[in-house]
Predicted model as a PDB file, atoms N, CA, C, CB and O in Angstrom, pLDDT in the B-factor column:
MODEL        1                                                                  
ATOM      1  N   UNK A   1       5.906  18.757  -2.246  1.00 56.00           N  
ATOM      2  CA  UNK A   1       6.532  19.564  -1.546  1.00 56.00           C  
ATOM      3  C   UNK A   1       7.169  20.426  -3.083  1.00 56.00           C  
ATOM      4  CB  UNK A   1       7.618  18.737  -0.333  1.00 56.00           C  
ATOM      5  O   UNK A   1       8.290  20.792  -3.436  1.00 56.00           O  
ATOM      6  N   UNK A   2       5.542  20.502  -3.811  1.00 61.00           N  
ATOM      7  CA  UNK A   2       6.821  22.121  -4.719  1.00 61.00           C  
ATOM      8  C   UNK A   2       5.797  23.374  -3.380  1.00 61.00           C  
ATOM      9  CB  UNK A   2       6.175  22.819  -7.858  1.00 61.00           C  
ATOM     10  O   UNK A   2       6.238  24.101  -2.490  1.00 61.00           O  
ATOM     11  N   UNK A   3       4.920  23.208  -3.667  1.00 67.00           N  
ATOM     12  CA  UNK A   3       4.215  24.144  -3.308  1.00 67.00           C  
ATOM     13  C   UNK A   3       3.787  24.366  -1.811  1.00 67.00           C  
ATOM     14  CB  UNK A   3       3.277  24.031  -4.056  1.00 67.00           C  
ATOM     15  O   UNK A   3       2.782  24.970  -1.434  1.00 67.00           O  
ATOM     16  N   UNK A   4       4.812  23.717  -0.976  1.00 65.00           N  
ATOM     17  CA  UNK A   4       4.712  23.491   0.752  1.00 65.00           C  
ATOM     18  C   UNK A   4       6.011  23.806   1.206  1.00 65.00           C  
ATOM     19  CB  UNK A   4       4.331  21.858   1.336  1.00 65.00           C  
ATOM     20  O   UNK A   4       6.658  24.508   0.429  1.00 65.00           O  
ATOM     21  N   UNK A   5       6.330  23.615   1.811  1.00 64.00           N  
ATOM     22  CA  UNK A   5       7.263  24.341   2.688  1.00 64.00           C  
ATOM     23  C   UNK A   5       8.504  25.172   2.609  1.00 64.00           C  
ATOM     24  CB  UNK A   5       7.580  23.628   3.302  1.00 64.00           C  
ATOM     25  O   UNK A   5       8.613  26.195   1.933  1.00 64.00           O  
ATOM     26  N   UNK A   6       9.413  24.646   3.350  1.00 74.00           N  
ATOM     27  CA  UNK A   6      10.465  25.057   2.983  1.00 74.00           C  
ATOM     28  C   UNK A   6      11.794  24.165   2.326  1.00 74.00           C  
ATOM     29  CB  UNK A   6      10.692  25.655   3.995  1.00 74.00           C  
ATOM     30  O   UNK A   6      11.633  22.946   2.382  1.00 74.00           O  
ATOM     31  N   UNK A   7      12.709  24.501   1.892  1.00 75.00           N  
ATOM     32  CA  UNK A   7      13.259  24.158   1.041  1.00 75.00           C  
ATOM     33  C   UNK A   7      14.188  22.691   2.395  1.00 75.00           C  
ATOM     34  CB  UNK A   7      14.066  25.651   0.112  1.00 75.00           C  
ATOM     35  O   UNK A   7      14.224  21.468   2.262  1.00 75.00           O  
ATOM     36  N   UNK A   8      14.737  23.519   3.463  1.00 76.00           N  
ATOM     37  CA  UNK A   8      14.879  22.688   4.756  1.00 76.00           C  
ATOM     38  C   UNK A   8      14.297  21.756   4.486  1.00 76.00           C  
ATOM     39  CB  UNK A   8      14.442  23.136   5.996  1.00 76.00           C  
ATOM     40  O   UNK A   8      14.532  20.858   3.677  1.00 76.00           O  
ATOM     41  N   UNK A   9      12.527  22.139   5.979  1.00 74.00           N  
ATOM     42  CA  UNK A   9      12.170  20.937   5.698  1.00 74.00           C  
ATOM     43  C   UNK A   9      11.631  19.665   3.913  1.00 74.00           C  
ATOM     44  CB  UNK A   9      11.217  21.224   6.618  1.00 74.00           C  
ATOM     45  O   UNK A   9      10.885  18.687   3.967  1.00 74.00           O  
ATOM     46  N   UNK A  10      12.222  20.122   2.841  1.00 74.00           N  
ATOM     47  CA  UNK A  10      12.035  18.937   2.186  1.00 74.00           C  
ATOM     48  C   UNK A  10      13.844  18.454   1.938  1.00 74.00           C  
ATOM     49  CB  UNK A  10      10.964  19.241   0.648  1.00 74.00           C  
ATOM     50  O   UNK A  10      13.999  18.524   0.718  1.00 74.00           O  
ATOM     51  N   UNK A  11      14.597  18.210   2.301  1.00 72.00           N  
ATOM     52  CA  UNK A  11      16.111  18.345   2.376  1.00 72.00           C  
ATOM     53  C   UNK A  11      15.980  17.746   3.454  1.00 72.00           C  
ATOM     54  CB  UNK A  11      16.931  19.702   2.353  1.00 72.00           C  
ATOM     55  O   UNK A  11      16.819  16.849   3.377  1.00 72.00           O  
ATOM     56  N   UNK A  12      15.016  17.575   5.279  1.00 72.00           N  
ATOM     57  CA  UNK A  12      14.616  16.780   5.908  1.00 72.00           C  
ATOM     58  C   UNK A  12      13.569  15.314   5.792  1.00 72.00           C  
ATOM     59  CB  UNK A  12      14.363  17.533   6.473  1.00 72.00           C  
ATOM     60  O   UNK A  12      13.819  14.284   6.418  1.00 72.00           O  
ATOM     61  N   UNK A  13      12.255  15.497   4.769  1.00 71.00           N  
ATOM     62  CA  UNK A  13      11.493  14.432   4.504  1.00 71.00           C  
ATOM     63  C   UNK A  13      11.695  13.756   3.501  1.00 71.00           C  
ATOM     64  CB  UNK A  13      10.432  14.669   4.471  1.00 71.00           C  
ATOM     65  O   UNK A  13      10.716  13.011   3.534  1.00 71.00           O  
ATOM     66  N   UNK A  14      12.520  13.352   2.234  1.00 72.00           N  
ATOM     67  CA  UNK A  14      12.232  12.834   1.733  1.00 72.00           C  
ATOM     68  C   UNK A  14      13.443  12.036   1.336  1.00 72.00           C  
ATOM     69  CB  UNK A  14      11.527  13.392   1.163  1.00 72.00           C  
ATOM     70  O   UNK A  14      13.356  11.261   0.384  1.00 72.00           O  
ATOM     71  N   UNK A  15      15.030  12.230   2.278  1.00 74.00           N  
ATOM     72  CA  UNK A  15      15.913  10.944   2.873  1.00 74.00           C  
ATOM     73  C   UNK A  15      14.804   9.980   3.338  1.00 74.00           C  
ATOM     74  CB  UNK A  15      17.030  11.358   4.286  1.00 74.00           C  
ATOM     75  O   UNK A  15      14.812   8.852   2.847  1.00 74.00           O  
ATOM     76  N   UNK A  16      13.656  10.372   4.416  1.00 71.00           N  
ATOM     77  CA  UNK A  16      13.285   9.417   4.835  1.00 71.00           C  
ATOM     78  C   UNK A  16      12.201   8.807   3.100  1.00 71.00           C  
ATOM     79  CB  UNK A  16      12.545   9.844   6.483  1.00 71.00           C  
ATOM     80  O   UNK A  16      12.547   7.728   2.621  1.00 71.00           O  
ATOM     81  N   UNK A  17      11.250   9.443   2.527  1.00 71.00           N  
ATOM     82  CA  UNK A  17      10.622   8.658   1.690  1.00 71.00           C  
ATOM     83  C   UNK A  17      11.552   8.003   1.026  1.00 71.00           C  
ATOM     84  CB  UNK A  17       9.779   9.263   0.909  1.00 71.00           C  
ATOM     85  O   UNK A  17      11.097   7.581  -0.037  1.00 71.00           O  
ATOM     86  N   UNK A  18      12.941   7.670   1.236  1.00 70.00           N  
ATOM     87  CA  UNK A  18      13.670   6.963   0.769  1.00 70.00           C  
ATOM     88  C   UNK A  18      14.105   5.516   0.819  1.00 70.00           C  
ATOM     89  CB  UNK A  18      14.264   7.484   0.913  1.00 70.00           C  
ATOM     90  O   UNK A  18      14.338   4.565   0.073  1.00 70.00           O  
ATOM     91  N   UNK A  19      14.090   5.897   2.243  1.00 73.00           N  
ATOM     92  CA  UNK A  19      13.912   4.687   3.708  1.00 73.00           C  
ATOM     93  C   UNK A  19      12.722   4.284   3.583  1.00 73.00           C  
ATOM     94  CB  UNK A  19      14.022   5.248   5.405  1.00 73.00           C  
ATOM     95  O   UNK A  19      12.198   4.220   4.695  1.00 73.00           O  
ATOM     96  N   UNK A  20      11.797   3.873   2.479  1.00 72.00           N  
ATOM     97  CA  UNK A  20      10.443   3.507   2.772  1.00 72.00           C  
ATOM     98  C   UNK A  20      10.466   2.859   1.397  1.00 72.00           C  
ATOM     99  CB  UNK A  20       9.256   4.730   3.165  1.00 72.00           C  
ATOM    100  O   UNK A  20       9.923   1.756   1.342  1.00 72.00           O  
ATOM    101  N   UNK A  21      10.881   3.237   0.520  1.00 70.00           N  
ATOM    102  CA  UNK A  21      11.490   2.523  -0.412  1.00 70.00           C  
ATOM    103  C   UNK A  21      12.660   0.548   0.385  1.00 70.00           C  
ATOM    104  CB  UNK A  21      12.605   4.104  -1.157  1.00 70.00           C  
ATOM    105  O   UNK A  21      12.466  -0.665   0.458  1.00 70.00           O  
ATOM    106  N   UNK A  22      14.042   1.867   0.841  1.00 72.00           N  
ATOM    107  CA  UNK A  22      13.324  -0.004   1.435  1.00 72.00           C  
ATOM    108  C   UNK A  22      13.156  -0.594   2.554  1.00 72.00           C  
ATOM    109  CB  UNK A  22      14.022  -1.159   1.102  1.00 72.00           C  
ATOM    110  O   UNK A  22      13.766  -1.529   3.071  1.00 72.00           O  
ATOM    111  N   UNK A  23      11.992   0.227   3.006  1.00 75.00           N  
ATOM    112  CA  UNK A  23      10.973  -0.686   3.714  1.00 75.00           C  
ATOM    113  C   UNK A  23      10.021  -1.063   3.170  1.00 75.00           C  
ATOM    114  CB  UNK A  23      10.464  -0.283   4.694  1.00 75.00           C  
ATOM    115  O   UNK A  23       9.380  -2.069   3.476  1.00 75.00           O  
ATOM    116  N   UNK A  24       9.660   0.122   1.772  1.00 75.00           N  
ATOM    117  CA  UNK A  24       8.983  -1.522   1.380  1.00 75.00           C  
ATOM    118  C   UNK A  24       9.561  -3.299   0.777  1.00 75.00           C  
ATOM    119  CB  UNK A  24       8.113  -1.125   0.227  1.00 75.00           C  
ATOM    120  O   UNK A  24       9.205  -4.461   0.975  1.00 75.00           O  
ATOM    121  N   UNK A  25      10.367  -2.757   0.169  1.00 75.00           N  
ATOM    122  CA  UNK A  25      11.013  -3.825  -0.051  1.00 75.00           C  
ATOM    123  C   UNK A  25      11.404  -5.042   1.122  1.00 75.00           C  
ATOM    124  CB  UNK A  25      12.055  -3.282  -0.596  1.00 75.00           C  
ATOM    125  O   UNK A  25      11.530  -6.203   0.732  1.00 75.00           O  
ATOM    126  N   UNK A  26      11.568  -4.731   2.436  1.00 76.00           N  
ATOM    127  CA  UNK A  26      10.895  -6.119   3.281  1.00 76.00           C  
ATOM    128  C   UNK A  26      10.063  -6.369   3.426  1.00 76.00           C  
ATOM    129  CB  UNK A  26      10.958  -6.420   4.258  1.00 76.00           C  
ATOM    130  O   UNK A  26       9.715  -7.499   3.766  1.00 76.00           O  
ATOM    131  N   UNK A  27       9.429  -5.527   3.255  1.00 75.00           N  
ATOM    132  CA  UNK A  27       7.699  -5.931   3.682  1.00 75.00           C  
ATOM    133  C   UNK A  27       7.273  -6.508   2.768  1.00 75.00           C  
ATOM    134  CB  UNK A  27       6.588  -4.820   3.937  1.00 75.00           C  
ATOM    135  O   UNK A  27       6.501  -7.379   3.169  1.00 75.00           O  
ATOM    136  N   UNK A  28       7.415  -6.486   1.079  1.00 76.00           N  
ATOM    137  CA  UNK A  28       7.831  -7.761   0.324  1.00 76.00           C  
ATOM    138  C   UNK A  28       7.958  -8.595   0.508  1.00 76.00           C  
ATOM    139  CB  UNK A  28       8.502  -7.934  -0.095  1.00 76.00           C  
ATOM    140  O   UNK A  28       7.045  -9.367   0.215  1.00 76.00           O  
ATOM    141  N   UNK A  29       9.564  -9.296   1.336  1.00 75.00           N  
ATOM    142  CA  UNK A  29      10.231 -10.099   1.605  1.00 75.00           C  
ATOM    143  C   UNK A  29       9.716 -10.636   2.355  1.00 75.00           C  
ATOM    144  CB  UNK A  29      11.155  -9.894   1.803  1.00 75.00           C  
ATOM    145  O   UNK A  29       9.673 -11.846   2.133  1.00 75.00           O  
ATOM    146  N   UNK A  30       9.121 -10.227   3.468  1.00 75.00           N  
ATOM    147  CA  UNK A  30       8.575 -11.212   4.247  1.00 75.00           C  
ATOM    148  C   UNK A  30       7.580 -11.616   3.718  1.00 75.00           C  
ATOM    149  CB  UNK A  30       8.316 -10.934   5.418  1.00 75.00           C  
ATOM    150  O   UNK A  30       7.661 -12.830   3.535  1.00 75.00           O  
ATOM    151  N   UNK A  31       6.312 -11.027   3.245  1.00 77.00           N  
ATOM    152  CA  UNK A  31       5.340 -11.431   3.004  1.00 77.00           C  
ATOM    153  C   UNK A  31       4.833 -12.642   1.759  1.00 77.00           C  
ATOM    154  CB  UNK A  31       4.939 -10.372   2.973  1.00 77.00           C  
ATOM    155  O   UNK A  31       3.778 -13.080   1.300  1.00 77.00           O  
ATOM    156  N   UNK A  32       6.593 -12.877   1.537  1.00 77.00           N  
ATOM    157  CA  UNK A  32       6.988 -14.652   0.600  1.00 77.00           C  
ATOM    158  C   UNK A  32       6.872 -15.431   1.537  1.00 77.00           C  
ATOM    159  CB  UNK A  32       8.668 -15.086  -0.139  1.00 77.00           C  
ATOM    160  O   UNK A  32       6.450 -16.581   1.413  1.00 77.00           O  
ATOM    161  N   UNK A  33       7.436 -14.608   3.208  1.00 75.00           N  
ATOM    162  CA  UNK A  33       7.138 -16.603   4.149  1.00 75.00           C  
ATOM    163  C   UNK A  33       6.139 -16.545   5.107  1.00 75.00           C  
ATOM    164  CB  UNK A  33       8.653 -17.386   5.335  1.00 75.00           C  
ATOM    165  O   UNK A  33       5.968 -15.852   6.110  1.00 75.00           O  
ATOM    166  N   UNK A  34       5.193 -17.905   4.279  1.00 69.00           N  
ATOM    167  CA  UNK A  34       3.539 -17.613   4.472  1.00 69.00           C  
ATOM    168  C   UNK A  34       3.671 -18.833   5.910  1.00 69.00           C  
ATOM    169  CB  UNK A  34       2.146 -18.189   2.651  1.00 69.00           C  
ATOM    170  O   UNK A  34       2.807 -18.923   6.783  1.00 69.00           O  
ATOM    171  N   UNK A  35       4.787 -19.566   5.864  1.00 73.00           N  
ATOM    172  CA  UNK A  35       5.081 -20.234   7.402  1.00 73.00           C  
ATOM    173  C   UNK A  35       5.459 -19.129   8.624  1.00 73.00           C  
ATOM    174  CB  UNK A  35       6.511 -21.341   7.279  1.00 73.00           C  
ATOM    175  O   UNK A  35       5.496 -19.487   9.801  1.00 73.00           O  
ATOM    176  N   UNK A  36       5.778 -17.526   8.135  1.00 69.00           N  
ATOM    177  CA  UNK A  36       5.859 -16.560   9.542  1.00 69.00           C  
ATOM    178  C   UNK A  36       4.498 -15.923   8.948  1.00 69.00           C  
ATOM    179  CB  UNK A  36       7.497 -15.268   9.867  1.00 69.00           C  
ATOM    180  O   UNK A  36       4.629 -14.721   8.716  1.00 69.00           O  
ATOM    181  N   UNK A  37       3.444 -16.358   8.700  1.00 73.00           N  
ATOM    182  CA  UNK A  37       2.492 -15.037   9.006  1.00 73.00           C  
ATOM    183  C   UNK A  37       2.636 -14.217   7.428  1.00 73.00           C  
ATOM    184  CB  UNK A  37       3.233 -13.880  10.598  1.00 73.00           C  
ATOM    185  O   UNK A  37       2.012 -13.183   7.665  1.00 73.00           O  
ATOM    186  N   UNK A  38       3.026 -14.129   6.225  1.00 75.00           N  
ATOM    187  CA  UNK A  38       3.572 -13.691   5.103  1.00 75.00           C  
ATOM    188  C   UNK A  38       1.194 -12.739   5.035  1.00 75.00           C  
ATOM    189  CB  UNK A  38       4.563 -15.533   3.591  1.00 75.00           C  
ATOM    190  O   UNK A  38       0.579 -11.678   4.927  1.00 75.00           O  
ATOM    191  N   UNK A  39       1.052 -13.864   5.161  1.00 78.00           N  
ATOM    192  CA  UNK A  39      -0.326 -12.656   4.974  1.00 78.00           C  
ATOM    193  C   UNK A  39      -0.723 -11.903   5.676  1.00 78.00           C  
ATOM    194  CB  UNK A  39      -1.469 -12.983   4.814  1.00 78.00           C  
ATOM    195  O   UNK A  39      -1.117 -10.790   5.328  1.00 78.00           O  
ATOM    196  N   UNK A  40      -0.710 -12.414   7.042  1.00 81.00           N  
ATOM    197  CA  UNK A  40      -1.491 -11.562   8.339  1.00 81.00           C  
ATOM    198  C   UNK A  40      -0.871 -10.319   8.181  1.00 81.00           C  
ATOM    199  CB  UNK A  40      -1.252 -12.146  10.034  1.00 81.00           C  
ATOM    200  O   UNK A  40      -1.406  -9.210   8.199  1.00 81.00           O  
ATOM    201  N   UNK A  41       0.522 -10.656   7.995  1.00 77.00           N  
ATOM    202  CA  UNK A  41       2.186  -9.381   8.198  1.00 77.00           C  
ATOM    203  C   UNK A  41       1.580  -8.110   7.594  1.00 77.00           C  
ATOM    204  CB  UNK A  41       4.060  -9.858   6.958  1.00 77.00           C  
ATOM    205  O   UNK A  41       0.958  -7.139   8.025  1.00 77.00           O  
ATOM    206  N   UNK A  42       2.014  -8.524   6.451  1.00 78.00           N  
ATOM    207  CA  UNK A  42       0.937  -7.841   4.878  1.00 78.00           C  
ATOM    208  C   UNK A  42      -0.771  -6.743   5.274  1.00 78.00           C  
ATOM    209  CB  UNK A  42       0.087  -9.861   3.780  1.00 78.00           C  
ATOM    210  O   UNK A  42      -0.967  -5.529   5.224  1.00 78.00           O  
ATOM    211  N   UNK A  43      -1.411  -7.562   5.528  1.00 84.00           N  
ATOM    212  CA  UNK A  43      -2.989  -6.996   5.604  1.00 84.00           C  
ATOM    213  C   UNK A  43      -2.446  -6.193   6.852  1.00 84.00           C  
ATOM    214  CB  UNK A  43      -4.554  -8.279   5.890  1.00 84.00           C  
ATOM    215  O   UNK A  43      -2.829  -5.025   6.919  1.00 84.00           O  
ATOM    216  N   UNK A  44      -1.550  -6.686   7.921  1.00 83.00           N  
ATOM    217  CA  UNK A  44      -2.080  -4.937   9.232  1.00 83.00           C  
ATOM    218  C   UNK A  44      -0.678  -4.171   8.806  1.00 83.00           C  
ATOM    219  CB  UNK A  44      -2.121  -5.298  11.872  1.00 83.00           C  
ATOM    220  O   UNK A  44      -0.543  -3.089   9.378  1.00 83.00           O  
ATOM    221  N   UNK A  45       0.316  -4.513   7.968  1.00 80.00           N  
ATOM    222  CA  UNK A  45       0.651  -3.415   7.586  1.00 80.00           C  
ATOM    223  C   UNK A  45       0.164  -2.238   6.556  1.00 80.00           C  
ATOM    224  CB  UNK A  45       1.501  -3.736   7.386  1.00 80.00           C  
ATOM    225  O   UNK A  45       0.531  -1.063   6.548  1.00 80.00           O  
ATOM    226  N   UNK A  46      -0.779  -2.901   5.679  1.00 84.00           N  
ATOM    227  CA  UNK A  46      -0.933  -1.943   5.345  1.00 84.00           C  
ATOM    228  C   UNK A  46      -2.253  -1.409   5.699  1.00 84.00           C  
ATOM    229  CB  UNK A  46      -0.608  -1.976   4.276  1.00 84.00           C  
ATOM    230  O   UNK A  46      -2.558  -0.549   4.873  1.00 84.00           O  
ATOM    231  N   UNK A  47      -3.206  -1.578   6.637  1.00 91.00           N  
ATOM    232  CA  UNK A  47      -4.753  -1.342   7.520  1.00 91.00           C  
ATOM    233  C   UNK A  47      -3.540   0.011   8.392  1.00 91.00           C  
ATOM    234  CB  UNK A  47      -5.712  -3.351   8.937  1.00 91.00           C  
ATOM    235  O   UNK A  47      -3.914   1.182   8.314  1.00 91.00           O  
ATOM    236  N   UNK A  48      -2.043  -0.325   9.228  1.00 89.00           N  
ATOM    237  CA  UNK A  48      -2.658   0.109  10.047  1.00 89.00           C  
ATOM    238  C   UNK A  48      -1.411   1.624   9.243  1.00 89.00           C  
ATOM    239  CB  UNK A  48      -2.756  -0.771  11.806  1.00 89.00           C  
ATOM    240  O   UNK A  48      -1.537   2.680   9.864  1.00 89.00           O  
ATOM    241  N   UNK A  49      -0.559   1.673   8.254  1.00 87.00           N  
ATOM    242  CA  UNK A  49      -0.323   2.353   7.408  1.00 87.00           C  
ATOM    243  C   UNK A  49      -1.956   3.054   6.893  1.00 87.00           C  
ATOM    244  CB  UNK A  49       0.553   1.485   6.462  1.00 87.00           C  
ATOM    245  O   UNK A  49      -2.181   3.840   7.813  1.00 87.00           O  
ATOM    246  N   UNK A  50      -3.003   3.136   6.037  1.00 92.00           N  
ATOM    247  CA  UNK A  50      -3.849   3.911   5.712  1.00 92.00           C  
ATOM    248  C   UNK A  50      -4.140   4.897   7.047  1.00 92.00           C  
ATOM    249  CB  UNK A  50      -4.962   3.105   5.160  1.00 92.00           C  
ATOM    250  O   UNK A  50      -4.217   6.117   7.194  1.00 92.00           O  
ATOM    251  N   UNK A  51      -4.302   3.361   8.230  1.00 93.00           N  
ATOM    252  CA  UNK A  51      -4.758   4.455   9.336  1.00 93.00           C  
ATOM    253  C   UNK A  51      -3.242   5.813   9.647  1.00 93.00           C  
ATOM    254  CB  UNK A  51      -5.159   3.283  11.124  1.00 93.00           C  
ATOM    255  O   UNK A  51      -3.362   7.000   9.341  1.00 93.00           O  
ATOM    256  N   UNK A  52      -2.242   5.337  10.149  1.00 92.00           N  
ATOM    257  CA  UNK A  52      -1.761   6.648  10.237  1.00 92.00           C  
ATOM    258  C   UNK A  52      -1.891   8.129   9.293  1.00 92.00           C  
ATOM    259  CB  UNK A  52      -0.621   6.335  10.284  1.00 92.00           C  
ATOM    260  O   UNK A  52      -1.886   9.315   9.621  1.00 92.00           O  
ATOM    261  N   UNK A  53      -2.042   7.203   7.558  1.00 91.00           N  
ATOM    262  CA  UNK A  53      -2.220   8.212   7.077  1.00 91.00           C  
ATOM    263  C   UNK A  53      -3.095   9.533   7.429  1.00 91.00           C  
ATOM    264  CB  UNK A  53      -2.424   7.789   6.236  1.00 91.00           C  
ATOM    265  O   UNK A  53      -2.752  10.689   7.680  1.00 91.00           O  
ATOM    266  N   UNK A  54      -4.657   8.754   7.330  1.00 94.00           N  
ATOM    267  CA  UNK A  54      -5.716   9.010   7.742  1.00 94.00           C  
ATOM    268  C   UNK A  54      -5.249  10.351   8.725  1.00 94.00           C  
ATOM    269  CB  UNK A  54      -6.395   7.712   8.342  1.00 94.00           C  
ATOM    270  O   UNK A  54      -5.489  11.551   8.595  1.00 94.00           O  
ATOM    271  N   UNK A  55      -4.590   9.708   9.607  1.00 94.00           N  
ATOM    272  CA  UNK A  55      -4.195  10.158  11.280  1.00 94.00           C  
ATOM    273  C   UNK A  55      -2.939  11.631  10.725  1.00 94.00           C  
ATOM    274  CB  UNK A  55      -3.067   8.265  12.520  1.00 94.00           C  
ATOM    275  O   UNK A  55      -3.103  12.760  11.188  1.00 94.00           O  
ATOM    276  N   UNK A  56      -2.408  11.490  10.263  1.00 91.00           N  
ATOM    277  CA  UNK A  56      -1.114  11.985  10.314  1.00 91.00           C  
ATOM    278  C   UNK A  56      -1.357  13.351   8.336  1.00 91.00           C  
ATOM    279  CB  UNK A  56       0.363  10.043  10.311  1.00 91.00           C  
ATOM    280  O   UNK A  56      -0.601  13.826   7.489  1.00 91.00           O  
ATOM    281  N   UNK A  57      -2.368  13.347   8.533  1.00 90.00           N  
ATOM    282  CA  UNK A  57      -2.394  13.821   6.772  1.00 90.00           C  
ATOM    283  C   UNK A  57      -3.559  15.430   7.522  1.00 90.00           C  
ATOM    284  CB  UNK A  57      -3.639  12.013   5.069  1.00 90.00           C  
ATOM    285  O   UNK A  57      -3.454  16.464   6.861  1.00 90.00           O  
ATOM    286  N   UNK A  58      -3.920  15.451   7.994  1.00 90.00           N  
ATOM    287  CA  UNK A  58      -4.380  16.572   8.166  1.00 90.00           C  
ATOM    288  C   UNK A  58      -4.177  17.873   9.106  1.00 90.00           C  
ATOM    289  CB  UNK A  58      -5.235  16.233   8.236  1.00 90.00           C  
ATOM    290  O   UNK A  58      -4.424  19.076   9.189  1.00 90.00           O  
ATOM    291  N   UNK A  59      -3.571  16.817   9.734  1.00 90.00           N  
ATOM    292  CA  UNK A  59      -2.055  17.505  10.422  1.00 90.00           C  
ATOM    293  C   UNK A  59      -1.114  18.441   9.853  1.00 90.00           C  
ATOM    294  CB  UNK A  59      -1.100  16.510  10.673  1.00 90.00           C  
ATOM    295  O   UNK A  59      -1.149  19.662   9.999  1.00 90.00           O  
ATOM    296  N   UNK A  60      -0.307  17.804   9.221  1.00 86.00           N  
ATOM    297  CA  UNK A  60       0.189  18.133   7.907  1.00 86.00           C  
ATOM    298  C   UNK A  60      -0.621  19.749   7.261  1.00 86.00           C  
ATOM    299  CB  UNK A  60      -0.205  16.639   6.887  1.00 86.00           C  
ATOM    300  O   UNK A  60      -0.284  20.928   7.364  1.00 86.00           O  
ATOM    301  N   UNK A  61      -1.646  19.149   6.681  1.00 86.00           N  
ATOM    302  CA  UNK A  61      -1.147  20.425   6.015  1.00 86.00           C  
ATOM    303  C   UNK A  61      -2.418  21.514   6.698  1.00 86.00           C  
ATOM    304  CB  UNK A  61      -1.108  20.267   4.006  1.00 86.00           C  
ATOM    305  O   UNK A  61      -3.026  22.392   6.086  1.00 86.00           O  
ATOM    306  N   UNK A  62      -2.643  20.914   8.903  1.00 86.00           N  
ATOM    307  CA  UNK A  62      -2.371  22.783   9.059  1.00 86.00           C  
ATOM    308  C   UNK A  62      -1.036  23.297   9.477  1.00 86.00           C  
ATOM    309  CB  UNK A  62      -3.347  23.513  10.294  1.00 86.00           C  
ATOM    310  O   UNK A  62      -0.926  24.490   9.761  1.00 86.00           O  
ATOM    311  N   UNK A  63      -0.002  22.487   9.539  1.00 85.00           N  
ATOM    312  CA  UNK A  63       0.925  23.486  10.183  1.00 85.00           C  
ATOM    313  C   UNK A  63       1.722  23.248   9.263  1.00 85.00           C  
ATOM    314  CB  UNK A  63       1.467  23.386  11.639  1.00 85.00           C  
ATOM    315  O   UNK A  63       2.899  23.402   9.589  1.00 85.00           O  
ATOM    316  N   UNK A  64       1.397  22.677   7.412  1.00 80.00           N  
ATOM    317  CA  UNK A  64       2.568  23.273   7.118  1.00 80.00           C  
ATOM    318  C   UNK A  64       2.315  24.558   5.996  1.00 80.00           C  
ATOM    319  CB  UNK A  64       3.538  22.108   6.592  1.00 80.00           C  
ATOM    320  O   UNK A  64       1.758  24.061   5.018  1.00 80.00           O  
ATOM    321  N   UNK A  65       2.507  25.890   5.814  1.00 78.00           N  
ATOM    322  CA  UNK A  65       1.800  25.816   5.094  1.00 78.00           C  
ATOM    323  C   UNK A  65       1.603  25.956   3.703  1.00 78.00           C  
ATOM    324  CB  UNK A  65       1.387  26.187   5.504  1.00 78.00           C  
ATOM    325  O   UNK A  65       2.474  25.270   3.169  1.00 78.00           O  
ATOM    326  N   UNK A  66       0.514  26.794   2.374  1.00 76.00           N  
ATOM    327  CA  UNK A  66       0.730  26.786   1.232  1.00 76.00           C  
ATOM    328  C   UNK A  66       1.678  27.708   0.198  1.00 76.00           C  
ATOM    329  CB  UNK A  66      -0.278  26.784   1.023  1.00 76.00           C  
ATOM    330  O   UNK A  66       1.276  28.657  -0.476  1.00 76.00           O  
ATOM    331  N   UNK A  67       2.968  27.206   0.249  1.00 72.00           N  
ATOM    332  CA  UNK A  67       3.183  28.283  -0.184  1.00 72.00           C  
ATOM    333  C   UNK A  67       2.364  28.971  -1.597  1.00 72.00           C  
ATOM    334  CB  UNK A  67       4.462  28.140  -0.266  1.00 72.00           C  
ATOM    335  O   UNK A  67       1.326  28.520  -2.082  1.00 72.00           O  
ATOM    336  N   UNK A  68       3.083  30.093  -2.062  1.00 65.00           N  
ATOM    337  CA  UNK A  68       2.432  31.498  -3.355  1.00 65.00           C  
ATOM    338  C   UNK A  68       3.263  31.538  -4.368  1.00 65.00           C  
ATOM    339  CB  UNK A  68       2.412  33.286  -2.847  1.00 65.00           C  
ATOM    340  O   UNK A  68       3.071  32.327  -5.293  1.00 65.00           O  
TER     341      UNK A  68                                                      
ENDMDL                                                                          
END                                                                             
């Protein structure tokens, strides 16, 4: 975020990062419930998250210009 985007964009995206930390703790808690399919939940969560990253990262690199 230092080289890309504007300050307004950083203020928009950083709270999302912090919210992601709380989501991670919720995922960790749900993974510990083996009766609820915790391992399968974790597997699906990781696979779908990686897919979304692979999908969005090239788009973000085209849309957000590099500052010099």
